Backbone of each chain as ProteinMPNN parsed JSONL, in Angstrom:
{"seq_chain_A": "LPNEWSRDGDEIVRVFEFDGYLDASGFLSAAAGLAEDAWHHPEMTVRWGEVEVRLTTHDAGGITEKDIDLAERLNGIYD", "coords_chain_A": {"N_chain_A": [[-7.914, 9.658, 20.544], [-7.406, 10.687, 17.015], [-10.116, 11.725, 14.706], [-11.994, 9.063, 13.435], [-9.93, 7.095, 13.568], [-8.789, 4.143, 14.981], [-7.772, 1.945, 17.577], [-5.522, -0.671, 17.323], [-4.161, -3.188, 18.75], [-0.607, -2.496, 19.012], [-0.794, -0.408, 17.324], [-2.334, 2.31, 15.396], [-5.233, 2.763, 13.43], [-6.68, 3.707, 10.328], [-8.994, 3.404, 7.862], [-9.022, 4.802, 4.644], [-11.466, 5.941, 2.453], [-12.418, 5.785, -1.14], [-13.506, 6.418, -4.549], [-12.22, 4.782, -6.525], [-9.608, 2.883, -7.781], [-7.103, 4.405, -8.737], [-7.701, 6.745, -7.474], [-7.331, 6.094, -4.805], [-4.718, 5.13, -4.742], [-3.401, 7.603, -5.54], [-3.98, 9.206, -3.319], [-2.446, 7.607, -1.431], [0.016, 8.195, -2.432], [0.285, 10.971, -1.826], [0.016, 10.828, 0.892], [2.331, 9.56, 1.564], [4.235, 11.384, 1.07], [3.631, 13.524, 3.176], [4.374, 11.66, 5.205], [7.063, 11.345, 4.712], [7.987, 13.795, 5.148], [7.46, 14.185, 7.936], [9.213, 12.307, 8.803], [8.378, 9.635, 9.586], [7.078, 6.669, 9.092], [4.379, 5.142, 7.893], [2.829, 1.899, 7.515], [1.023, 1.192, 4.796], [-1.722, 0.083, 2.845], [-3.013, -0.325, -0.32], [-6.374, -0.925, -1.782], [-8.908, -1.854, -3.941], [-10.695, 1.0, -3.964], [-9.887, 1.749, -1.349], [-7.657, 3.015, 1.144], [-5.726, 1.659, 3.71], [-4.242, 2.726, 6.635], [-1.639, 2.197, 8.857], [-0.293, 3.198, 11.806], [2.423, 3.299, 13.965], [4.912, 3.599, 16.597], [7.914, 2.283, 16.382], [10.258, 2.395, 17.754], [9.428, 3.083, 20.322], [7.762, 1.048, 20.96], [5.112, 1.297, 20.721], [2.341, 3.642, 20.596], [2.724, 6.873, 19.909], [3.084, 10.47, 20.385], [4.068, 11.171, 17.794], [2.666, 9.444, 16.128], [0.008, 10.17, 16.591], [0.064, 13.05, 15.497], [0.801, 12.691, 12.839], [-1.378, 11.141, 11.895], [-3.518, 12.99, 12.403], [-2.644, 14.987, 10.512], [-2.843, 13.45, 8.22], [-5.733, 12.973, 8.196], [-6.22, 15.608, 7.718], [-5.719, 16.23, 5.15], [-7.393, 14.685, 3.884], [-10.093, 14.88, 4.739]], "CA_chain_A": [[-7.388, 9.473, 19.071], [-7.978, 11.63, 15.941], [-11.387, 11.316, 14.127], [-12.055, 7.778, 12.544], [-8.87, 6.255, 13.893], [-9.001, 3.057, 16.119], [-6.551, 1.208, 17.945], [-5.373, -2.291, 17.209], [-2.858, -3.671, 19.252], [0.315, -1.408, 19.125], [-0.946, 0.417, 16.258], [-3.687, 3.047, 15.42], [-5.603, 2.254, 12.08], [-7.682, 4.265, 9.652], [-9.409, 3.111, 6.358], [-9.629, 6.115, 4.007], [-12.28, 5.505, 1.203], [-12.295, 6.304, -2.384], [-14.177, 6.066, -5.594], [-11.525, 3.947, -7.373], [-8.201, 2.589, -7.409], [-6.176, 5.311, -8.66], [-7.943, 7.762, -6.364], [-6.817, 5.563, -3.485], [-3.202, 5.214, -4.962], [-3.08, 8.915, -5.518], [-3.856, 9.547, -1.818], [-1.321, 7.008, -0.835], [1.449, 8.868, -2.647], [0.219, 12.127, -1.008], [0.239, 10.612, 2.365], [3.753, 9.242, 1.647], [4.793, 12.76, 0.99], [3.392, 13.699, 4.595], [5.295, 10.592, 6.099], [8.603, 11.559, 4.652], [8.097, 15.07, 5.839], [7.337, 14.006, 9.269], [10.124, 11.388, 8.918], [7.569, 8.828, 10.174], [6.527, 6.001, 7.841], [3.381, 4.117, 8.194], [2.461, 0.894, 6.599], [-0.126, 1.576, 3.923], [-2.133, -0.719, 1.963], [-4.033, 0.091, -1.279], [-7.173, -1.979, -2.372], [-10.019, -1.194, -4.76], [-11.514, 2.042, -3.227], [-9.505, 2.227, 0.006], [-6.221, 2.875, 1.692], [-5.45, 1.348, 5.101], [-3.003, 3.308, 6.949], [-1.308, 1.754, 10.145], [0.784, 3.952, 12.564], [2.897, 2.888, 15.346], [6.407, 4.148, 16.856], [8.514, 0.97, 16.501], [11.373, 2.523, 18.828], [8.877, 3.208, 21.604], [7.021, -0.131, 21.107], [3.61, 1.649, 20.971], [1.642, 4.932, 20.133], [3.414, 8.125, 20.59], [2.671, 11.682, 19.708], [4.367, 11.25, 16.405], [1.532, 8.78, 15.472], [-1.102, 11.124, 16.625], [0.401, 14.089, 14.708], [0.765, 12.135, 11.413], [-2.799, 10.818, 11.908], [-4.232, 14.37, 12.394], [-2.289, 15.63, 9.317], [-3.582, 12.586, 6.981], [-6.941, 13.484, 8.244], [-6.475, 17.05, 7.355], [-5.48, 16.172, 3.551], [-8.603, 13.871, 3.295], [-11.553, 15.401, 5.242]], "C_chain_A": [[-8.161, 10.394, 18.069], [-9.169, 10.914, 15.344], [-11.253, 10.103, 13.295], [-10.786, 6.842, 12.669], [-9.182, 5.424, 14.962], [-7.75, 2.561, 16.453], [-6.585, -0.216, 17.778], [-4.032, -2.749, 17.579], [-1.786, -2.422, 19.616], [0.183, -0.343, 18.15], [-2.282, 1.222, 16.328], [-3.815, 2.761, 13.834], [-6.712, 3.199, 11.582], [-7.807, 3.818, 8.257], [-10.019, 4.287, 5.597], [-10.504, 5.405, 2.639], [-12.47, 6.301, 0.103], [-13.18, 5.674, -3.403], [-13.645, 4.819, -6.503], [-10.302, 3.727, -6.975], [-7.132, 3.537, -7.575], [-6.473, 6.606, -7.835], [-7.212, 7.294, -5.132], [-5.285, 5.644, -3.656], [-2.798, 6.671, -4.94], [-3.014, 9.485, -4.147], [-2.866, 8.943, -1.13], [-0.12, 7.717, -1.044], [1.547, 10.103, -1.951], [0.579, 12.025, 0.437], [1.698, 10.197, 2.473], [4.71, 10.591, 1.658], [4.793, 13.316, 2.447], [4.36, 12.926, 5.506], [6.588, 10.903, 5.987], [8.877, 12.919, 5.28], [8.342, 15.085, 7.29], [8.497, 13.011, 9.68], [9.608, 10.149, 9.787], [6.74, 8.054, 9.175], [5.606, 4.843, 8.17], [3.484, 3.053, 7.109], [1.102, 1.092, 5.97], [-0.55, 0.61, 2.879], [-3.364, -0.349, 1.081], [-4.929, -1.155, -1.642], [-8.251, -1.17, -3.274], [-10.764, -0.198, -3.652], [-11.147, 2.206, -1.716], [-7.935, 2.269, 0.179], [-6.234, 2.645, 3.167], [-4.203, 1.896, 5.574], [-2.852, 2.719, 8.583], [-0.099, 2.41, 10.72], [1.19, 3.324, 13.822], [4.271, 3.647, 15.418], [7.228, 2.897, 17.306], [9.573, 1.319, 17.906], [10.761, 2.738, 20.114], [7.999, 1.878, 21.809], [5.606, 0.26, 21.33], [3.221, 3.014, 20.211], [2.215, 5.966, 20.673], [2.699, 9.378, 19.9], [3.089, 11.9, 18.163], [3.195, 10.48, 15.639], [0.439, 9.571, 15.528], [-1.086, 12.411, 15.528], [0.098, 13.761, 13.381], [-0.71, 11.815, 11.162], [-3.763, 12.001, 11.541], [-3.956, 15.048, 10.94], [-2.911, 14.843, 8.057], [-5.2, 13.011, 7.047], [-7.335, 14.743, 7.428], [-6.408, 16.965, 5.648], [-6.735, 15.401, 2.942], [-10.096, 14.419, 3.525], [-11.993, 16.654, 4.653]], "O_chain_A": [[-9.314, 10.783, 18.255], [-9.277, 9.691, 15.427], [-10.378, 10.114, 12.429], [-10.657, 5.892, 11.896], [-9.83, 5.897, 15.895], [-6.756, 2.707, 15.741], [-7.574, -0.892, 18.062], [-3.018, -2.703, 16.882], [-2.098, -1.517, 20.39], [0.995, 0.582, 18.137], [-3.185, 0.932, 17.113], [-2.852, 2.571, 13.091], [-7.629, 3.48, 12.354], [-6.829, 3.839, 7.509], [-11.16, 4.715, 5.77], [-10.085, 4.445, 1.992], [-12.689, 7.5, 0.281], [-13.602, 4.532, -3.222], [-14.392, 4.031, -7.081], [-9.843, 4.249, -5.959], [-6.252, 3.592, -6.716], [-5.584, 7.414, -7.564], [-6.526, 8.087, -4.486], [-4.615, 6.185, -2.777], [-1.798, 6.944, -4.276], [-2.062, 10.198, -3.827], [-2.325, 9.578, -0.224], [0.706, 7.902, -0.151], [2.627, 10.447, -1.47], [1.24, 12.842, 1.077], [2.283, 10.505, 3.512], [5.789, 10.667, 2.246], [5.886, 13.574, 2.951], [5.023, 13.456, 6.397], [7.329, 10.803, 6.965], [9.93, 13.125, 5.884], [9.194, 15.784, 7.838], [8.731, 12.899, 10.883], [10.36, 9.678, 10.64], [5.859, 8.592, 8.504], [5.997, 3.773, 8.637], [4.067, 3.217, 6.037], [0.106, 1.144, 6.692], [0.278, 0.316, 2.017], [-4.48, -0.112, 1.542], [-4.416, -2.263, -1.795], [-8.343, 0.057, -3.236], [-11.317, -0.628, -2.639], [-11.94, 2.712, -0.922], [-7.137, 1.658, -0.532], [-6.787, 3.5, 3.857], [-3.149, 1.6, 5.01], [-3.779, 2.784, 9.391], [1.009, 2.229, 10.216], [0.379, 2.876, 14.633], [4.713, 4.244, 14.436], [7.212, 2.53, 18.48], [9.621, 0.591, 18.897], [11.497, 2.6, 21.091], [7.538, 1.712, 22.938], [4.921, -0.416, 22.098], [3.877, 3.358, 19.229], [2.26, 6.055, 21.9], [1.87, 9.259, 18.998], [2.504, 12.699, 17.432], [2.82, 10.926, 14.555], [-0.178, 9.718, 14.473], [-2.064, 12.701, 14.84], [-0.747, 14.399, 12.752], [-1.215, 12.288, 10.144], [-4.584, 11.994, 10.624], [-4.863, 15.57, 10.292], [-3.384, 15.419, 7.077], [-5.811, 13.338, 6.03], [-8.332, 14.93, 6.731], [-7.124, 17.718, 4.988], [-7.048, 15.464, 1.754], [-11.022, 14.396, 2.715], [-13.082, 17.135, 4.967]]}, "seq_chain_B": "LPNEWSRDGDEIVRVFEFDGYLDASGFLSAAAGLAEDAWHHPEMTVRWGEVEVRLTTHDAGGITEKDIDLAERLNGIYD", "coords_chain_B": {"N_chain_B": [[5.545, -19.697, -12.56], [6.153, -15.979, -12.69], [9.566, -14.502, -12.538], [10.669, -14.293, -9.381], [8.204, -14.233, -8.012], [5.885, -15.801, -5.719], [3.92, -18.308, -4.564], [1.009, -17.915, -2.444], [-1.274, -19.376, -0.904], [-4.432, -18.59, -2.351], [-3.078, -16.577, -3.614], [-0.567, -14.864, -5.564], [2.559, -13.641, -4.824], [4.85, -10.812, -4.811], [7.655, -9.128, -3.129], [9.01, -6.164, -3.757], [11.903, -4.283, -3.66], [13.454, -1.338, -2.409], [15.443, 1.628, -1.888], [14.276, 3.602, 0.012], [11.484, 5.178, 1.396], [9.968, 6.931, -0.345], [10.659, 6.199, -2.955], [9.803, 3.692, -2.749], [7.003, 4.201, -2.518], [6.506, 5.619, -4.917], [6.959, 3.577, -7.016], [4.797, 2.067, -6.436], [2.642, 3.807, -7.174], [3.212, 3.883, -9.882], [2.742, 1.177, -10.396], [0.17, 0.996, -9.98], [-0.87, 2.374, -12.201], [-0.306, 0.577, -14.27], [-2.019, -1.635, -13.272], [-4.584, -0.337, -13.42], [-4.691, -0.023, -15.976], [-4.713, -2.739, -16.839], [-7.149, -3.331, -15.811], [-7.218, -4.824, -13.432], [-6.746, -5.288, -10.261], [-4.505, -5.421, -7.797], [-3.919, -6.084, -4.248], [-1.788, -3.883, -2.621], [1.061, -3.258, -0.55], [2.762, -0.604, 1.138], [5.88, -0.232, 2.795], [8.612, 0.915, 4.717], [11.251, 0.863, 2.358], [10.153, -1.056, 0.829], [7.667, -2.727, -1.367], [4.917, -4.739, -1.248], [3.226, -6.793, -3.282], [0.184, -8.403, -3.962], [-1.578, -10.513, -5.887], [-4.502, -11.812, -7.353], [-7.217, -13.73, -8.84], [-10.321, -12.701, -8.056], [-12.969, -13.318, -9.129], [-12.572, -15.911, -10.15], [-11.585, -17.178, -8.041], [-8.928, -17.846, -7.641], [-5.712, -18.135, -9.058], [-5.156, -16.683, -12.205], [-4.697, -16.296, -15.757], [-4.673, -13.394, -15.961], [-3.415, -12.508, -13.603], [-0.924, -13.635, -13.859], [-0.069, -12.21, -16.111], [-0.032, -9.584, -15.305], [1.837, -9.63, -13.228], [4.04, -10.044, -14.719], [4.255, -7.836, -16.214], [4.703, -6.122, -13.99], [7.167, -6.862, -13.102], [8.482, -5.984, -15.464], [8.666, -3.152, -15.265], [10.146, -2.946, -13.092], [12.772, -4.455, -13.008]], "CA_chain_B": [[5.382, -18.152, -12.141], [7.291, -15.048, -13.151], [10.566, -14.584, -11.614], [10.597, -13.76, -7.886], [6.928, -14.416, -7.49], [5.668, -17.133, -5.158], [2.473, -18.5, -4.282], [0.53, -17.917, -1.124], [-2.804, -19.743, -0.953], [-4.889, -18.211, -3.609], [-2.484, -15.371, -4.334], [0.838, -14.79, -5.865], [3.178, -12.497, -4.045], [6.309, -10.52, -4.738], [8.036, -8.087, -2.51], [9.9, -5.196, -4.389], [12.861, -3.575, -2.772], [13.774, 0.046, -2.613], [16.158, 2.447, -0.828], [13.451, 4.482, 0.785], [9.997, 5.108, 1.354], [9.295, 7.609, -1.366], [11.029, 5.349, -3.861], [8.516, 2.645, -2.779], [5.558, 4.741, -2.962], [6.481, 6.013, -6.328], [6.739, 2.397, -7.731], [3.419, 1.666, -6.078], [1.825, 4.567, -8.065], [3.418, 3.379, -11.316], [2.135, -0.217, -10.581], [-1.426, 1.225, -10.019], [-1.204, 2.693, -13.485], [-0.449, -0.657, -14.858], [-3.158, -2.365, -12.766], [-5.743, 0.144, -13.922], [-4.724, -0.392, -17.48], [-5.03, -4.029, -17.185], [-8.268, -3.413, -15.02], [-6.923, -5.985, -12.449], [-6.365, -4.464, -9.193], [-3.772, -5.939, -6.781], [-3.492, -5.364, -3.013], [-0.318, -3.413, -2.537], [1.361, -2.625, 0.726], [4.046, 0.093, 1.069], [6.596, -0.092, 4.019], [10.061, 1.275, 4.535], [12.123, 0.043, 1.57], [9.582, -2.157, 0.058], [6.215, -2.741, -1.75], [4.384, -6.087, -1.296], [2.104, -6.958, -4.264], [-0.565, -9.571, -4.112], [-2.255, -10.833, -7.075], [-5.446, -13.003, -7.365], [-8.438, -13.327, -9.615], [-11.436, -13.077, -7.202], [-14.088, -13.974, -9.718], [-12.236, -17.179, -10.372], [-11.318, -17.999, -6.886], [-7.492, -18.326, -7.633], [-4.532, -17.453, -10.046], [-5.547, -16.883, -13.704], [-3.519, -15.652, -16.706], [-4.552, -12.167, -15.674], [-2.448, -12.318, -12.558], [0.546, -14.016, -14.44], [0.305, -11.15, -17.1], [0.287, -8.307, -14.626], [3.168, -9.84, -12.544], [5.165, -9.946, -15.645], [4.472, -6.389, -16.319], [5.406, -5.314, -12.857], [8.513, -7.209, -13.14], [9.226, -5.417, -16.622], [9.014, -1.965, -14.958], [11.088, -2.922, -11.93], [13.91, -5.369, -13.27]], "C_chain_B": [[6.394, -17.288, -12.626], [8.174, -14.938, -12.069], [10.327, -13.768, -10.443], [9.289, -13.728, -7.265], [6.737, -15.729, -6.797], [4.241, -17.153, -4.781], [2.203, -18.574, -2.764], [-0.913, -18.08, -0.947], [-3.292, -19.458, -2.215], [-4.485, -17.121, -4.355], [-1.197, -15.759, -4.887], [1.301, -13.448, -5.415], [4.583, -12.125, -4.413], [6.528, -9.171, -3.645], [9.203, -7.266, -3.3], [10.594, -4.385, -3.517], [13.344, -2.272, -3.313], [14.676, 0.514, -1.606], [15.454, 3.099, 0.018], [12.098, 4.377, 0.591], [9.258, 5.807, 0.163], [9.508, 6.837, -2.77], [9.947, 4.358, -4.046], [7.378, 3.016, -3.279], [5.467, 5.13, -4.382], [6.492, 4.806, -7.306], [5.182, 1.868, -7.595], [2.504, 2.465, -6.946], [1.86, 4.235, -9.498], [2.757, 2.031, -11.55], [0.575, 0.039, -10.611], [-1.779, 1.651, -11.232], [-1.296, 1.566, -14.45], [-1.66, -1.532, -14.584], [-4.53, -1.702, -13.328], [-5.775, -0.068, -15.427], [-5.2, -1.639, -17.806], [-6.543, -4.378, -16.502], [-8.23, -4.722, -14.262], [-6.081, -5.217, -11.347], [-5.72, -5.088, -7.946], [-3.986, -5.331, -5.44], [-2.081, -5.119, -2.896], [0.071, -2.701, -1.351], [2.742, -1.892, 0.727], [4.551, 0.081, 2.596], [7.942, 0.489, 3.799], [10.821, 0.323, 3.487], [11.4, -0.918, 0.814], [8.038, -2.053, -0.28], [5.924, -4.205, -2.033], [3.248, -6.057, -2.152], [1.483, -8.311, -4.136], [-1.61, -9.636, -5.06], [-3.201, -11.967, -6.85], [-6.589, -12.589, -8.195], [-9.753, -13.688, -8.707], [-12.583, -13.739, -7.987], [-13.881, -15.482, -10.057], [-11.764, -17.988, -9.228], [-9.879, -18.337, -6.817], [-6.764, -17.58, -8.485], [-5.102, -17.862, -11.472], [-4.414, -16.161, -14.42], [-3.515, -14.162, -16.619], [-3.583, -11.782, -14.605], [-0.877, -12.543, -13.123], [0.901, -12.791, -15.341], [0.727, -9.926, -16.348], [1.457, -8.493, -13.712], [4.29, -9.7, -13.497], [5.422, -8.502, -15.962], [5.059, -5.704, -15.443], [6.772, -5.539, -12.894], [9.242, -6.368, -14.224], [9.49, -4.021, -16.136], [9.951, -1.794, -13.734], [12.595, -3.462, -12.201], [14.795, -4.528, -14.228]], "O_chain_B": [[7.473, -17.765, -12.977], [7.85, -15.167, -10.904], [9.824, -12.647, -10.527], [9.156, -13.273, -6.129], [7.346, -16.718, -7.205], [3.519, -16.159, -4.707], [2.949, -19.139, -1.964], [-1.687, -17.127, -0.852], [-2.739, -19.953, -3.197], [-5.052, -16.663, -5.347], [-0.754, -16.893, -4.704], [0.683, -12.391, -5.545], [5.468, -12.979, -4.357], [5.633, -8.356, -3.425], [10.302, -7.807, -3.421], [9.985, -3.781, -2.634], [13.607, -2.118, -4.506], [14.748, -0.077, -0.528], [16.074, 3.268, 1.067], [11.572, 3.627, -0.231], [8.177, 5.407, -0.27], [8.62, 6.855, -3.623], [9.315, 4.153, -5.083], [6.768, 2.47, -4.198], [4.414, 4.975, -5.0], [6.033, 5.016, -8.428], [4.531, 1.363, -8.509], [1.576, 1.855, -7.477], [0.877, 4.259, -10.238], [2.282, 1.722, -12.643], [-0.17, -0.706, -11.248], [-2.943, 1.426, -11.565], [-2.166, 1.523, -15.319], [-2.259, -2.097, -15.499], [-5.473, -2.422, -13.653], [-6.833, -0.27, -16.023], [-5.937, -1.833, -18.773], [-7.052, -5.492, -16.623], [-9.082, -5.595, -14.426], [-4.995, -4.667, -11.529], [-6.488, -5.274, -7.003], [-4.23, -4.125, -5.395], [-1.247, -6.012, -3.045], [-0.473, -1.632, -1.074], [3.757, -2.486, 0.364], [3.776, 0.34, 3.517], [8.37, 0.527, 2.645], [10.985, -0.868, 3.75], [12.072, -1.66, 0.097], [7.265, -1.398, 0.42], [6.541, -4.838, -2.889], [2.293, -5.347, -1.838], [2.2, -9.309, -4.196], [-2.52, -8.807, -5.021], [-2.833, -12.976, -6.249], [-6.949, -11.418, -8.313], [-10.172, -14.844, -8.655], [-13.135, -14.711, -7.471], [-14.846, -16.228, -10.226], [-11.557, -19.199, -9.299], [-9.55, -19.128, -5.933], [-7.092, -16.414, -8.706], [-5.423, -18.996, -11.83], [-3.462, -15.586, -13.893], [-2.551, -13.559, -17.092], [-2.954, -10.732, -14.737], [0.094, -11.824, -12.884], [2.057, -12.368, -15.34], [1.722, -9.288, -16.693], [2.085, -7.476, -13.417], [5.385, -9.279, -13.126], [6.548, -8.005, -15.987], [5.836, -4.794, -15.733], [7.57, -4.612, -12.748], [10.414, -6.036, -14.049], [10.556, -3.552, -16.536], [10.443, -0.712, -13.413], [13.54, -2.915, -11.632], [15.851, -4.991, -14.658]]}, "name": "protein", "num_of_chains": 2, "seq": "LPNEWSRDGDEIVRVFEFDGYLDASGFLSAAAGLAEDAWHHPEMTVRWGEVEVRLTTHDAGGITEKDIDLAERLNGIYDLPNEWSRDGDEIVRVFEFDGYLDASGFLSAAAGLAEDAWHHPEMTVRWGEVEVRLTTHDAGGITEKDIDLAERLNGIYD"}
């Protein structure tokens, strides 16, 4: 799995950390742009100081290359 | 409770519906602005076509006027 991602059942998960709520929601918006570009749409939750991203491929019932690719791209705009 | 909100334990919840993922994440960003303005920060989850917002007042251990006020303001930018 890409760095900092872990498996949770049929999903892979990473919690991205930020100093505040607007920083977190700004990252979520940027991540949504990549998701739309990839036409692969994760569930993302914003809380104070963090965004949790959950990726899976519903059609395949599990993790596929689409999930790994988007996870790497999200790492790329964060790290 | 404000229109379309329901109680779930110590939280109030509404699912706002949209035609796509970017519309949903755009609403989440706008909602984050109101949340920052109110200094009251809900947990918000974006999925295809929807944003689920969960409000509670952690300090009080339940629902307060701060939750009701922000719920009404979120309804105001959506409805």
